[in-house]
Backbone atoms as SQL, in Angstrom:
CREATE TABLE atoms (id INTEGER PRIMARY KEY, chain TEXT, resi INTEGER, resn TEXT, atom TEXT, x REAL, y REAL, z REAL);
INSERT INTO atoms VALUES
  (1, 'A', 1, 'MET', 'N', 0.952, -1.091, -0.071),
  (2, 'A', 1, 'MET', 'CA', -0.099, 0.121, 0.001),
  (3, 'A', 1, 'MET', 'C', 0.702, 1.349, 0.080),
  (4, 'A', 2, 'ASP', 'N', 1.996, 1.174, 0.668),
  (5, 'A', 2, 'ASP', 'CA', 2.787, 2.333, 0.528),
  (6, 'A', 2, 'ASP', 'C', 3.186, 2.689, -0.807),
  (7, 'A', 3, 'ASN', 'N', 3.538, 1.912, -1.715),
  (8, 'A', 3, 'ASN', 'CA', 4.049, 2.053, -2.757),
  (9, 'A', 3, 'ASN', 'C', 2.929, 2.544, -3.663),
  (10, 'A', 4, 'TRP', 'N', 1.800, 2.027, -3.364),
  (11, 'A', 4, 'TRP', 'CA', 0.478, 2.595, -4.039),
  (12, 'A', 4, 'TRP', 'C', 0.211, 4.046, -3.685),
  (13, 'A', 5, 'PHE', 'N', 0.258, 4.489, -2.280),
  (14, 'A', 5, 'PHE', 'CA', 0.067, 5.645, -2.127),
  (15, 'A', 5, 'PHE', 'C', 1.302, 6.687, -2.571),
  (16, 'A', 6, 'GLU', 'N', 2.286, 6.215, -2.686),
  (17, 'A', 6, 'GLU', 'CA', 3.368, 7.013, -3.365),
  (18, 'A', 6, 'GLU', 'C', 3.088, 7.279, -4.889),
  (19, 'A', 7, 'MET', 'N', 2.551, 6.268, -5.338),
  (20, 'A', 7, 'MET', 'CA', 2.099, 6.392, -6.837),
  (21, 'A', 7, 'MET', 'C', 0.968, 7.384, -6.979),
  (22, 'A', 8, 'ILE', 'N', 0.056, 7.391, -6.222),
  (23, 'A', 8, 'ILE', 'CA', -1.170, 8.143, -6.262),
  (24, 'A', 8, 'ILE', 'C', -0.771, 9.665, -5.963),
  (25, 'A', 9, 'ASN', 'N', -0.188, 9.695, -4.859),
  (26, 'A', 9, 'ASN', 'CA', 0.324, 11.029, -4.573),
  (27, 'A', 9, 'ASN', 'C', 1.312, 11.680, -5.556),
  (28, 'A', 10, 'GLY', 'N', 2.170, 11.041, -6.176),
  (29, 'A', 10, 'GLY', 'CA', 2.939, 11.645, -7.386),
  (30, 'A', 10, 'GLY', 'C', 2.028, 12.102, -8.496),
  (31, 'A', 11, 'PHE', 'N', 1.065, 11.342, -8.840),
  (32, 'A', 11, 'PHE', 'CA', 0.147, 11.637, -9.925),
  (33, 'A', 11, 'PHE', 'C', -0.514, 13.078, -9.592),
  (34, 'A', 12, 'SER', 'N', -1.027, 13.047, -8.318),
  (35, 'A', 12, 'SER', 'CA', -1.933, 14.170, -7.817),
  (36, 'A', 12, 'SER', 'C', -1.317, 15.365, -7.497),
  (37, 'A', 13, 'LYS', 'N', 0.052, 15.603, -7.341),
  (38, 'A', 13, 'LYS', 'CA', 0.797, 16.788, -7.318),
  (39, 'A', 13, 'LYS', 'C', 0.885, 17.645, -8.446),
  (40, 'A', 14, 'GLU', 'N', 0.706, 17.271, -9.517),
  (41, 'A', 14, 'GLU', 'CA', 0.614, 18.257, -10.707),
  (42, 'A', 14, 'GLU', 'C', -0.497, 18.150, -11.524),
  (43, 'A', 15, 'LYS', 'N', -0.795, 19.271, -12.332),
  (44, 'A', 15, 'LYS', 'CA', -1.679, 19.242, -13.311),
  (45, 'A', 15, 'LYS', 'C', -1.436, 18.446, -14.663),
  (46, 'A', 16, 'LEU', 'N', -2.243, 17.330, -14.917),
  (47, 'A', 16, 'LEU', 'CA', -1.977, 16.600, -15.936),
  (48, 'A', 16, 'LEU', 'C', -2.753, 16.860, -17.244),
  (49, 'A', 17, 'ASP', 'N', -2.170, 16.652, -18.289),
  (50, 'A', 17, 'ASP', 'CA', -2.943, 16.755, -19.522),
  (51, 'A', 17, 'ASP', 'C', -3.753, 15.706, -19.813),
  (52, 'A', 18, 'ARG', 'N', -4.617, 15.499, -20.778),
  (53, 'A', 18, 'ARG', 'CA', -5.832, 14.256, -21.019),
  (54, 'A', 18, 'ARG', 'C', -4.626, 13.059, -20.962),
  (55, 'A', 19, 'ASN', 'N', -3.775, 12.910, -21.796),
  (56, 'A', 19, 'ASN', 'CA', -3.140, 11.617, -21.874),
  (57, 'A', 19, 'ASN', 'C', -2.477, 11.265, -20.626),
  (58, 'A', 20, 'GLN', 'N', -1.730, 12.185, -20.063),
  (59, 'A', 20, 'GLN', 'CA', -1.172, 11.947, -18.647),
  (60, 'A', 20, 'GLN', 'C', -2.284, 11.459, -17.622),
  (61, 'A', 21, 'ALA', 'N', -3.259, 11.966, -17.648),
  (62, 'A', 21, 'ALA', 'CA', -4.652, 11.959, -16.717),
  (63, 'A', 21, 'ALA', 'C', -4.990, 10.274, -16.859),
  (64, 'A', 22, 'LEU', 'N', -5.190, 10.057, -18.192),
  (65, 'A', 22, 'LEU', 'CA', -5.622, 8.710, -18.781),
  (66, 'A', 22, 'LEU', 'C', -4.693, 7.588, -18.143),
  (67, 'A', 23, 'THR', 'N', -3.296, 7.730, -18.271),
  (68, 'A', 23, 'THR', 'CA', -2.345, 7.018, -17.960),
  (69, 'A', 23, 'THR', 'C', -2.449, 6.750, -16.379),
  (70, 'A', 24, 'ALA', 'N', -2.337, 7.978, -15.838),
  (71, 'A', 24, 'ALA', 'CA', -2.499, 7.906, -14.227),
  (72, 'A', 24, 'ALA', 'C', -3.644, 7.196, -13.884),
  (73, 'A', 25, 'TYR', 'N', -4.899, 7.446, -14.444),
  (74, 'A', 25, 'TYR', 'CA', -6.237, 6.735, -14.054),
  (75, 'A', 25, 'TYR', 'C', -5.930, 5.167, -14.059),
  (76, 'A', 26, 'ALA', 'N', -5.406, 4.809, -15.352),
  (77, 'A', 26, 'ALA', 'CA', -5.287, 3.255, -15.459),
  (78, 'A', 26, 'ALA', 'C', -4.219, 2.757, -14.531),
  (79, 'A', 27, 'GLU', 'N', -3.062, 3.292, -14.268),
  (80, 'A', 27, 'GLU', 'CA', -2.030, 2.775, -13.493),
  (81, 'A', 27, 'GLU', 'C', -2.557, 2.588, -11.818),
  (82, 'A', 28, 'ILE', 'N', -3.226, 3.530, -11.619),
  (83, 'A', 28, 'ILE', 'CA', -3.714, 3.915, -10.251),
  (84, 'A', 28, 'ILE', 'C', -4.794, 2.752, -10.067),
  (85, 'A', 29, 'HIS', 'N', -5.693, 2.585, -10.919),
  (86, 'A', 29, 'HIS', 'CA', -6.869, 1.686, -10.777),
  (87, 'A', 29, 'HIS', 'C', -6.436, 0.204, -10.926),
  (88, 'A', 30, 'ILE', 'N', -5.416, -0.150, -11.884),
  (89, 'A', 30, 'ILE', 'CA', -5.052, -1.504, -12.070),
  (90, 'A', 30, 'ILE', 'C', -4.305, -1.834, -10.846),
  (91, 'A', 31, 'SER', 'N', -3.337, -0.956, -10.417),
  (92, 'A', 31, 'SER', 'CA', -2.450, -1.218, -9.129),
  (93, 'A', 31, 'SER', 'C', -3.465, -1.670, -7.938),
  (94, 'A', 32, 'PHE', 'N', -4.100, -0.696, -7.793),
  (95, 'A', 32, 'PHE', 'CA', -5.130, -0.978, -6.667),
  (96, 'A', 32, 'PHE', 'C', -5.840, -2.408, -6.603),
  (97, 'A', 33, 'VAL', 'N', -6.423, -2.540, -7.797),
  (98, 'A', 33, 'VAL', 'CA', -7.120, -3.719, -7.810),
  (99, 'A', 33, 'VAL', 'C', -6.309, -4.783, -7.643),
  (100, 'A', 34, 'ARG', 'N', -5.143, -4.656, -7.954),
  (101, 'A', 34, 'ARG', 'CA', -4.194, -5.844, -7.831),
  (102, 'A', 34, 'ARG', 'C', -3.973, -6.078, -6.361),
  (103, 'A', 35, 'ILE', 'N', -3.824, -5.059, -5.716),
  (104, 'A', 35, 'ILE', 'CA', -3.789, -5.263, -4.265),
  (105, 'A', 35, 'ILE', 'C', -4.713, -5.895, -3.429),
  (106, 'A', 36, 'HIS', 'N', -6.048, -5.337, -4.052),
  (107, 'A', 36, 'HIS', 'CA', -7.263, -5.593, -3.434),
  (108, 'A', 36, 'HIS', 'C', -7.381, -5.692, -1.980),
  (109, 'A', 37, 'PRO', 'N', -7.276, -4.615, -1.299),
  (110, 'A', 37, 'PRO', 'CA', -7.088, -4.573, 0.383),
  (111, 'A', 37, 'PRO', 'C', -8.297, -4.937, 1.019),
  (112, 'A', 38, 'PHE', 'N', -9.553, -4.608, 0.157),
  (113, 'A', 38, 'PHE', 'CA', -10.645, -4.964, 0.899),
  (114, 'A', 38, 'PHE', 'C', -11.400, -6.191, 0.549),
  (115, 'A', 39, 'PHE', 'N', -12.293, -6.751, 1.418),
  (116, 'A', 39, 'PHE', 'CA', -13.135, -7.960, 1.154),
  (117, 'A', 39, 'PHE', 'C', -13.972, -7.777, -0.042),
  (118, 'A', 40, 'ASP', 'N', -14.457, -6.625, -0.107),
  (119, 'A', 40, 'ASP', 'CA', -15.456, -6.197, -1.119),
  (120, 'A', 40, 'ASP', 'C', -15.360, -4.764, -1.705),
  (121, 'A', 41, 'GLY', 'N', -15.717, -4.504, -2.886),
  (122, 'A', 41, 'GLY', 'CA', -15.741, -3.109, -3.191),
  (123, 'A', 41, 'GLY', 'C', -14.483, -2.525, -3.835),
  (124, 'A', 42, 'ASN', 'N', -13.539, -3.352, -4.050),
  (125, 'A', 42, 'ASN', 'CA', -12.119, -2.925, -4.589),
  (126, 'A', 42, 'ASN', 'C', -12.274, -2.226, -5.922),
  (127, 'A', 43, 'GLY', 'N', -13.208, -2.610, -6.805),
  (128, 'A', 43, 'GLY', 'CA', -13.375, -2.060, -8.172),
  (129, 'A', 43, 'GLY', 'C', -14.027, -0.749, -7.986),
  (130, 'A', 44, 'ARG', 'N', -14.862, -0.477, -7.177),
  (131, 'A', 44, 'ARG', 'CA', -15.744, 0.719, -6.858),
  (132, 'A', 44, 'ARG', 'C', -14.635, 1.873, -6.241),
  (133, 'A', 45, 'ILE', 'N', -13.879, 1.408, -5.415),
  (134, 'A', 45, 'ILE', 'CA', -13.207, 2.340, -4.505),
  (135, 'A', 45, 'ILE', 'C', -11.925, 2.541, -5.762),
  (136, 'A', 46, 'ALA', 'N', -11.472, 1.548, -6.536),
  (137, 'A', 46, 'ALA', 'CA', -10.429, 1.850, -7.649),
  (138, 'A', 46, 'ALA', 'C', -10.769, 2.846, -8.530),
  (139, 'A', 47, 'ARG', 'N', -12.280, 2.764, -8.955),
  (140, 'A', 47, 'ARG', 'CA', -12.678, 3.776, -9.953),
  (141, 'A', 47, 'ARG', 'C', -12.630, 5.068, -9.239),
  (142, 'A', 48, 'LEU', 'N', -13.120, 5.208, -8.147),
  (143, 'A', 48, 'LEU', 'CA', -13.134, 6.552, -7.440),
  (144, 'A', 48, 'LEU', 'C', -11.891, 7.126, -7.161),
  (145, 'A', 49, 'VAL', 'N', -10.806, 6.547, -6.516),
  (146, 'A', 49, 'VAL', 'CA', -9.659, 6.859, -6.114),
  (147, 'A', 49, 'VAL', 'C', -8.768, 7.297, -7.376),
  (148, 'A', 50, 'ALA', 'N', -9.086, 6.382, -8.719),
  (149, 'A', 50, 'ALA', 'CA', -8.174, 6.726, -9.718),
  (150, 'A', 50, 'ALA', 'C', -8.482, 7.916, -10.430),
  (151, 'A', 51, 'ASN', 'N', -9.573, 8.336, -10.219),
  (152, 'A', 51, 'ASN', 'CA', -10.098, 9.817, -10.739),
  (153, 'A', 51, 'ASN', 'C', -9.552, 11.107, -9.896),
  (154, 'A', 52, 'ILE', 'N', -8.980, 10.739, -8.851),
  (155, 'A', 52, 'ILE', 'CA', -8.483, 11.903, -7.897),
  (156, 'A', 52, 'ILE', 'C', -7.551, 12.803, -8.904),
  (157, 'A', 53, 'PRO', 'N', -6.322, 12.181, -9.478),
  (158, 'A', 53, 'PRO', 'CA', -5.588, 13.079, -10.289),
  (159, 'A', 53, 'PRO', 'C', -6.287, 13.629, -11.621),
  (160, 'A', 54, 'VAL', 'N', -7.224, 12.945, -11.866),
  (161, 'A', 54, 'VAL', 'CA', -7.918, 13.271, -13.356),
  (162, 'A', 54, 'VAL', 'C', -8.809, 14.785, -12.874),
  (163, 'A', 55, 'ILE', 'N', -9.507, 14.728, -11.863),
  (164, 'A', 55, 'ILE', 'CA', -10.382, 15.729, -11.266),
  (165, 'A', 55, 'ILE', 'C', -9.531, 16.774, -10.739),
  (166, 'A', 56, 'ASN', 'N', -8.426, 16.531, -10.217),
  (167, 'A', 56, 'ASN', 'CA', -7.392, 17.437, -9.627),
  (168, 'A', 56, 'ASN', 'C', -6.797, 18.198, -10.908),
  (169, 'A', 57, 'SER', 'N', -6.889, 17.745, -11.913),
  (170, 'A', 57, 'SER', 'CA', -6.152, 18.372, -13.084),
  (171, 'A', 57, 'SER', 'C', -7.172, 19.024, -14.126),
  (172, 'A', 58, 'GLY', 'N', -8.713, 19.265, -13.451),
  (173, 'A', 58, 'GLY', 'CA', -9.441, 20.016, -13.976),
  (174, 'A', 58, 'GLY', 'C', -10.305, 19.175, -15.182),
  (175, 'A', 59, 'LEU', 'N', -10.214, 17.983, -15.009),
  (176, 'A', 59, 'LEU', 'CA', -10.837, 17.084, -16.001),
  (177, 'A', 59, 'LEU', 'C', -12.118, 16.360, -15.504),
  (178, 'A', 60, 'PRO', 'N', -12.975, 16.295, -16.302),
  (179, 'A', 60, 'PRO', 'CA', -14.182, 15.400, -15.713),
  (180, 'A', 60, 'PRO', 'C', -13.672, 13.948, -15.436),
  (181, 'A', 61, 'PRO', 'N', -14.428, 13.147, -14.564),
  (182, 'A', 61, 'PRO', 'CA', -14.018, 11.935, -14.196),
  (183, 'A', 61, 'PRO', 'C', -14.244, 10.837, -15.291),
  (184, 'A', 62, 'ILE', 'N', -13.436, 9.758, -15.230),
  (185, 'A', 62, 'ILE', 'CA', -13.690, 8.653, -16.193),
  (186, 'A', 62, 'ILE', 'C', -14.702, 7.638, -15.503),
  (187, 'A', 63, 'ILE', 'N', -15.880, 7.513, -16.272),
  (188, 'A', 63, 'ILE', 'CA', -16.869, 6.612, -15.638),
  (189, 'A', 63, 'ILE', 'C', -17.115, 5.315, -16.625),
  (190, 'A', 64, 'ILE', 'N', -16.890, 4.249, -15.909),
  (191, 'A', 64, 'ILE', 'CA', -17.279, 3.049, -16.666),
  (192, 'A', 64, 'ILE', 'C', -18.670, 2.791, -16.703),
  (193, 'A', 65, 'PRO', 'N', -19.238, 2.803, -17.801),
  (194, 'A', 65, 'PRO', 'CA', -20.578, 2.559, -18.099),
  (195, 'A', 65, 'PRO', 'C', -20.939, 0.862, -17.604),
  (196, 'A', 66, 'VAL', 'N', -22.137, 0.884, -17.112),
  (197, 'A', 66, 'VAL', 'CA', -22.583, -0.464, -16.467),
  (198, 'A', 66, 'VAL', 'C', -22.532, -1.405, -17.748),
  (199, 'A', 67, 'GLU', 'N', -23.188, -0.799, -18.696),
  (200, 'A', 67, 'GLU', 'CA', -22.946, -2.123, -19.997),
  (201, 'A', 67, 'GLU', 'C', -21.619, -2.480, -20.472),
  (202, 'A', 68, 'LYS', 'N', -20.599, -1.783, -19.933),
  (203, 'A', 68, 'LYS', 'CA', -19.119, -2.285, -20.399),
  (204, 'A', 68, 'LYS', 'C', -18.408, -3.066, -19.013),
  (205, 'A', 69, 'CYS', 'N', -19.349, -3.406, -18.110),
  (206, 'A', 69, 'CYS', 'CA', -18.732, -4.180, -16.938),
  (207, 'A', 69, 'CYS', 'C', -18.289, -5.329, -16.986),
  (208, 'A', 70, 'ARG', 'N', -18.664, -6.052, -17.993),
  (209, 'A', 70, 'ARG', 'CA', -18.148, -7.332, -18.458),
  (210, 'A', 70, 'ARG', 'C', -16.706, -7.143, -19.047),
  (211, 'A', 71, 'GLU', 'N', -16.580, -6.256, -19.975),
  (212, 'A', 71, 'GLU', 'CA', -15.404, -5.897, -20.484),
  (213, 'A', 71, 'GLU', 'C', -14.411, -5.401, -19.582),
  (214, 'A', 72, 'TYR', 'N', -14.860, -4.540, -18.753),
  (215, 'A', 72, 'TYR', 'CA', -14.038, -4.083, -17.535),
  (216, 'A', 72, 'TYR', 'C', -13.465, -5.176, -16.747),
  (217, 'A', 73, 'ILE', 'N', -14.104, -6.048, -16.413),
  (218, 'A', 73, 'ILE', 'CA', -13.686, -7.106, -15.525),
  (219, 'A', 73, 'ILE', 'C', -12.791, -7.970, -16.453),
  (220, 'A', 74, 'HIS', 'N', -13.157, -8.304, -17.593),
  (221, 'A', 74, 'HIS', 'CA', -12.072, -9.072, -18.420),
  (222, 'A', 74, 'HIS', 'C', -10.896, -8.404, -18.486),
  (223, 'A', 75, 'LEU', 'N', -10.809, -6.976, -18.958),
  (224, 'A', 75, 'LEU', 'CA', -9.344, -6.546, -18.995),
  (225, 'A', 75, 'LEU', 'C', -8.535, -6.448, -17.906),
  (226, 'A', 76, 'LEU', 'N', -9.362, -6.276, -16.605),
  (227, 'A', 76, 'LEU', 'CA', -8.447, -6.343, -15.245),
  (228, 'A', 76, 'LEU', 'C', -7.817, -7.774, -14.990),
  (229, 'A', 77, 'SER', 'N', -8.865, -8.674, -15.290),
  (230, 'A', 77, 'SER', 'CA', -8.586, -10.102, -15.112),
  (231, 'A', 77, 'SER', 'C', -7.206, -10.589, -16.054),
  (232, 'A', 78, 'LYS', 'N', -7.438, -9.978, -17.264),
  (233, 'A', 78, 'LYS', 'CA', -6.317, -10.310, -18.241),
  (234, 'A', 78, 'LYS', 'C', -4.995, -9.936, -17.832),
  (235, 'A', 79, 'TYR', 'N', -4.950, -8.560, -17.352),
  (236, 'A', 79, 'TYR', 'CA', -3.701, -8.269, -16.725),
  (237, 'A', 79, 'TYR', 'C', -3.263, -9.083, -15.596),
  (238, 'A', 80, 'GLU', 'N', -4.023, -9.463, -14.664),
  (239, 'A', 80, 'GLU', 'CA', -3.896, -10.097, -13.446),
  (240, 'A', 80, 'GLU', 'C', -3.126, -11.572, -13.946),
  (241, 'A', 81, 'LEU', 'N', -3.908, -12.121, -14.837),
  (242, 'A', 81, 'LEU', 'CA', -3.348, -13.508, -15.250),
  (243, 'A', 81, 'LEU', 'C', -1.980, -13.379, -15.989),
  (244, 'A', 82, 'ALA', 'N', -1.698, -12.243, -16.469),
  (245, 'A', 82, 'ALA', 'CA', -0.362, -12.223, -17.312),
  (246, 'A', 82, 'ALA', 'C', 0.833, -12.107, -16.392),
  (247, 'A', 83, 'VAL', 'N', 0.481, -11.264, -15.297),
  (248, 'A', 83, 'VAL', 'CA', 1.547, -10.731, -14.622),
  (249, 'A', 83, 'VAL', 'C', 1.543, -11.546, -13.172),
  (250, 'A', 84, 'GLY', 'N', 0.418, -12.179, -12.674),
  (251, 'A', 84, 'GLY', 'CA', 0.362, -12.854, -11.449),
  (252, 'A', 84, 'GLY', 'C', 0.132, -11.895, -10.264),
  (253, 'A', 85, 'GLN', 'N', -0.044, -12.475, -9.316),
  (254, 'A', 85, 'GLN', 'CA', -0.342, -11.758, -8.062),
  (255, 'A', 85, 'GLN', 'C', 0.822, -10.878, -7.594),
  (256, 'A', 86, 'PRO', 'N', 0.475, -9.832, -6.865),
  (257, 'A', 86, 'PRO', 'CA', 1.744, -9.030, -6.558),
  (258, 'A', 86, 'PRO', 'C', 2.311, -9.503, -5.302),
  (259, 'A', 87, 'MET', 'N', 3.605, -9.502, -5.360),
  (260, 'A', 87, 'MET', 'CA', 4.550, -9.810, -4.082),
  (261, 'A', 87, 'MET', 'C', 5.184, -8.740, -3.613),
  (262, 'A', 88, 'ILE', 'N', 5.633, -8.736, -2.295),
  (263, 'A', 88, 'ILE', 'CA', 6.387, -7.651, -1.620),
  (264, 'A', 88, 'ILE', 'C', 7.606, -7.524, -2.144),
  (265, 'A', 89, 'GLY', 'N', 7.922, -6.312, -2.527),
  (266, 'A', 89, 'GLY', 'CA', 9.207, -6.048, -3.138),
  (267, 'A', 89, 'GLY', 'C', 9.206, -5.820, -4.490),
  (268, 'A', 90, 'GLU', 'N', 7.936, -6.228, -5.096),
  (269, 'A', 90, 'GLU', 'CA', 7.870, -6.251, -6.607),
  (270, 'A', 90, 'GLU', 'C', 7.273, -5.138, -7.125),
  (271, 'A', 91, 'PRO', 'N', 7.479, -4.493, -8.182),
  (272, 'A', 91, 'PRO', 'CA', 6.765, -3.308, -8.792),
  (273, 'A', 91, 'PRO', 'C', 5.048, -3.670, -8.966),
  (274, 'A', 92, 'LEU', 'N', 4.318, -2.539, -8.510),
  (275, 'A', 92, 'LEU', 'CA', 2.901, -2.861, -8.648),
  (276, 'A', 92, 'LEU', 'C', 2.641, -3.044, -9.958),
  (277, 'A', 93, 'LEU', 'N', 2.990, -2.506, -10.867),
  (278, 'A', 93, 'LEU', 'CA', 2.665, -2.941, -12.453),
  (279, 'A', 93, 'LEU', 'C', 3.921, -3.223, -13.091),
  (280, 'A', 94, 'PRO', 'N', 4.143, -4.346, -13.031),
  (281, 'A', 94, 'PRO', 'CA', 5.109, -4.964, -13.875),
  (282, 'A', 94, 'PRO', 'C', 4.403, -5.209, -15.353),
  (283, 'A', 95, 'LYS', 'N', 5.494, -5.077, -16.323),
  (284, 'A', 95, 'LYS', 'CA', 4.837, -5.396, -17.734),
  (285, 'A', 95, 'LYS', 'C', 3.833, -4.044, -18.030),
  (286, 'A', 96, 'LYS', 'N', 4.338, -2.834, -17.833),
  (287, 'A', 96, 'LYS', 'CA', 3.074, -1.795, -18.008),
  (288, 'A', 96, 'LYS', 'C', 2.649, -1.730, -19.447),
  (289, 'A', 97, 'GLU', 'N', 3.322, -2.434, -20.297),
  (290, 'A', 97, 'GLU', 'CA', 2.887, -2.606, -21.708),
  (291, 'A', 97, 'GLU', 'C', 1.587, -3.307, -21.925),
  (292, 'A', 98, 'LEU', 'N', 1.298, -4.003, -21.017),
  (293, 'A', 98, 'LEU', 'CA', -0.008, -4.958, -20.889),
  (294, 'A', 98, 'LEU', 'C', -1.093, -4.172, -20.789),
  (295, 'A', 99, 'ILE', 'N', -1.077, -3.063, -19.864),
  (296, 'A', 99, 'ILE', 'CA', -2.258, -2.276, -19.698),
  (297, 'A', 99, 'ILE', 'C', -2.710, -1.326, -20.877),
  (298, 'A', 100, 'VAL', 'N', -2.179, -1.435, -21.961),
  (299, 'A', 100, 'VAL', 'CA', -2.531, -0.729, -23.087),
  (300, 'A', 100, 'VAL', 'C', -3.936, -0.776, -23.479),
  (301, 'A', 101, 'ASP', 'N', -4.530, -2.093, -23.385),
  (302, 'A', 101, 'ASP', 'CA', -5.848, -2.440, -23.705),
  (303, 'A', 101, 'ASP', 'C', -6.876, -1.658, -22.695),
  (304, 'A', 102, 'PHE', 'N', -6.250, -1.502, -21.431),
  (305, 'A', 102, 'PHE', 'CA', -7.170, -0.992, -20.329),
  (306, 'A', 102, 'PHE', 'C', -7.248, 0.631, -20.629),
  (307, 'A', 103, 'ILE', 'N', -6.153, 1.029, -20.964),
  (308, 'A', 103, 'ILE', 'CA', -5.968, 2.477, -21.063),
  (309, 'A', 103, 'ILE', 'C', -6.982, 2.598, -22.285),
  (310, 'A', 104, 'LYS', 'N', -6.944, 2.135, -23.615),
  (311, 'A', 104, 'LYS', 'CA', -7.949, 2.268, -24.446),
  (312, 'A', 104, 'LYS', 'C', -9.512, 2.123, -23.961),
  (313, 'A', 105, 'PHE', 'N', -9.642, 1.251, -23.321),
  (314, 'A', 105, 'PHE', 'CA', -11.067, 0.799, -22.633),
  (315, 'A', 105, 'PHE', 'C', -11.491, 2.172, -21.944),
  (316, 'A', 106, 'SER', 'N', -10.614, 2.481, -21.029),
  (317, 'A', 106, 'SER', 'CA', -10.687, 3.792, -20.274),
  (318, 'A', 106, 'SER', 'C', -10.947, 5.008, -20.956),
  (319, 'A', 107, 'LYS', 'N', -10.232, 5.371, -21.987),
  (320, 'A', 107, 'LYS', 'CA', -10.387, 6.405, -23.066),
  (321, 'A', 107, 'LYS', 'C', -11.728, 6.349, -23.577),
  (322, 'A', 108, 'ASP', 'N', -12.056, 5.250, -24.050),
  (323, 'A', 108, 'ASP', 'CA', -13.540, 5.003, -24.794),
  (324, 'A', 108, 'ASP', 'C', -14.391, 5.252, -23.944),
  (325, 'A', 109, 'SER', 'N', -14.470, 4.899, -22.539),
  (326, 'A', 109, 'SER', 'CA', -15.541, 5.021, -21.474),
  (327, 'A', 109, 'SER', 'C', -15.491, 6.630, -20.944),
  (328, 'A', 110, 'TRP', 'N', -14.444, 7.404, -21.300),
  (329, 'A', 110, 'TRP', 'CA', -14.261, 8.819, -20.752),
  (330, 'A', 110, 'TRP', 'C', -14.983, 9.503, -21.908),
  (331, 'A', 111, 'LYS', 'N', -15.121, 9.223, -23.005),
  (332, 'A', 111, 'LYS', 'CA', -15.751, 9.998, -23.923),
  (333, 'A', 111, 'LYS', 'C', -17.159, 10.788, -23.652),
  (334, 'A', 112, 'HIS', 'N', -17.721, 9.798, -23.026),
  (335, 'A', 112, 'HIS', 'CA', -19.271, 10.283, -22.636),
  (336, 'A', 112, 'HIS', 'C', -19.164, 11.517, -21.487),
  (337, 'A', 113, 'SER', 'N', -18.242, 11.441, -20.772),
  (338, 'A', 113, 'SER', 'CA', -17.982, 12.530, -19.684),
  (339, 'A', 113, 'SER', 'C', -17.469, 13.783, -20.277),
  (340, 'A', 114, 'LEU', 'N', -16.528, 13.596, -21.376),
  (341, 'A', 114, 'LEU', 'CA', -15.866, 14.658, -21.941),
  (342, 'A', 114, 'LEU', 'C', -16.969, 15.416, -22.898),
  (343, 'A', 115, 'GLU', 'N', -17.829, 14.645, -23.475),
  (344, 'A', 115, 'GLU', 'CA', -18.913, 15.054, -24.248),
  (345, 'A', 115, 'GLU', 'C', -19.834, 16.037, -23.605),
  (346, 'A', 116, 'LEU', 'N', -20.176, 15.470, -22.290),
  (347, 'A', 116, 'LEU', 'CA', -21.230, 16.199, -21.437),
  (348, 'A', 116, 'LEU', 'C', -20.737, 17.719, -20.933),
  (349, 'A', 117, 'VAL', 'N', -19.321, 17.657, -20.643),
  (350, 'A', 117, 'VAL', 'CA', -18.621, 18.896, -20.199),
  (351, 'A', 117, 'VAL', 'C', -18.751, 19.716, -21.569),
  (352, 'A', 118, 'GLU', 'N', -18.202, 19.227, -22.590),
  (353, 'A', 118, 'GLU', 'CA', -18.313, 20.211, -23.769),
  (354, 'A', 118, 'GLU', 'C', -19.676, 20.663, -24.094),
  (355, 'A', 119, 'VAL', 'N', -20.730, 19.910, -23.747),
  (356, 'A', 119, 'VAL', 'CA', -22.054, 20.448, -24.248),
  (357, 'A', 119, 'VAL', 'C', -22.389, 21.485, -23.161),
  (358, 'A', 120, 'ALA', 'N', -21.980, 21.209, -21.905),
  (359, 'A', 120, 'ALA', 'CA', -22.414, 22.237, -20.752),
  (360, 'A', 120, 'ALA', 'C', -21.666, 23.541, -21.049),
  (361, 'A', 121, 'ARG', 'N', -20.346, 23.360, -21.576),
  (362, 'A', 121, 'ARG', 'CA', -19.556, 24.591, -21.761),
  (363, 'A', 121, 'ARG', 'C', -20.195, 25.616, -23.065),
  (364, 'A', 122, 'GLU', 'N', -20.535, 24.900, -23.896),
  (365, 'A', 122, 'GLU', 'CA', -21.276, 25.567, -25.079),
  (366, 'A', 122, 'GLU', 'C', -22.563, 26.205, -24.683),
  (367, 'A', 123, 'LYS', 'N', -23.290, 25.356, -23.855),
  (368, 'A', 123, 'LYS', 'CA', -24.583, 26.090, -23.295),
  (369, 'A', 123, 'LYS', 'C', -24.301, 27.244, -22.471),
  (370, 'A', 124, 'GLN', 'N', -23.151, 27.203, -21.670),
  (371, 'A', 124, 'GLN', 'CA', -22.685, 28.182, -20.740),
  (372, 'A', 124, 'GLN', 'C', -22.210, 29.374, -21.650),
  (373, 'A', 125, 'SER', 'N', -21.532, 29.424, -22.723),
  (374, 'A', 125, 'SER', 'CA', -21.179, 30.346, -23.730),
  (375, 'A', 125, 'SER', 'C', -22.294, 30.803, -24.295),
  (376, 'A', 126, 'ILE', 'N', -23.157, 30.222, -24.516),
  (377, 'A', 126, 'ILE', 'CA', -24.416, 30.772, -25.330),
  (378, 'A', 126, 'ILE', 'C', -25.052, 31.665, -24.403),
  (379, 'A', 127, 'ARG', 'N', -25.262, 31.023, -23.063),
  (380, 'A', 127, 'ARG', 'CA', -25.983, 31.946, -22.185),
  (381, 'A', 127, 'ARG', 'C', -25.206, 33.227, -21.848),
  (382, 'A', 128, 'ASN', 'N', -23.959, 33.288, -21.607),
  (383, 'A', 128, 'ASN', 'CA', -23.159, 34.393, -21.543),
  (384, 'A', 128, 'ASN', 'C', -23.168, 35.642, -22.610),
  (385, 'A', 129, 'HIS', 'N', -23.234, 35.013, -23.798),
  (386, 'A', 129, 'HIS', 'CA', -23.283, 35.890, -24.866),
  (387, 'A', 129, 'HIS', 'C', -24.719, 36.485, -25.017),
  (388, 'A', 130, 'SER', 'N', -25.597, 35.790, -24.542),
  (389, 'A', 130, 'SER', 'CA', -27.088, 36.248, -24.720),
  (390, 'A', 130, 'SER', 'C', -27.384, 37.335, -23.682),
  (391, 'A', 131, 'LYS', 'N', -26.631, 37.390, -22.703),
  (392, 'A', 131, 'LYS', 'CA', -26.807, 38.472, -21.741),
  (393, 'A', 131, 'LYS', 'C', -26.547, 39.925, -22.060);
């Protein structure tokens, strides 16, 4: 957990662009799920805390749609099966190149939040100009 806290704190200290935020989300998320410190709710907590650096950077949260739950679990399991369970003293994310599919999945899931924010900004801009 100490290594995980070090990771999330490192990502949360600076403002990230979209690609950096996406990578931070994926790395924090997958590493937390690998540790699975709780009996239940690890995925929910991982999705929540992985969004901290995203939101700290002024970006909307990455939300995994319910209809994509099966794909989400498959991608997390695929990584876990490829690298094995975490061991003390080993990196939280061995073989980072294997999280590419999860990053793509997260990016696709993020599109809806980004679109909602863009629509809200456009509406606000129209309101501001009509005053």
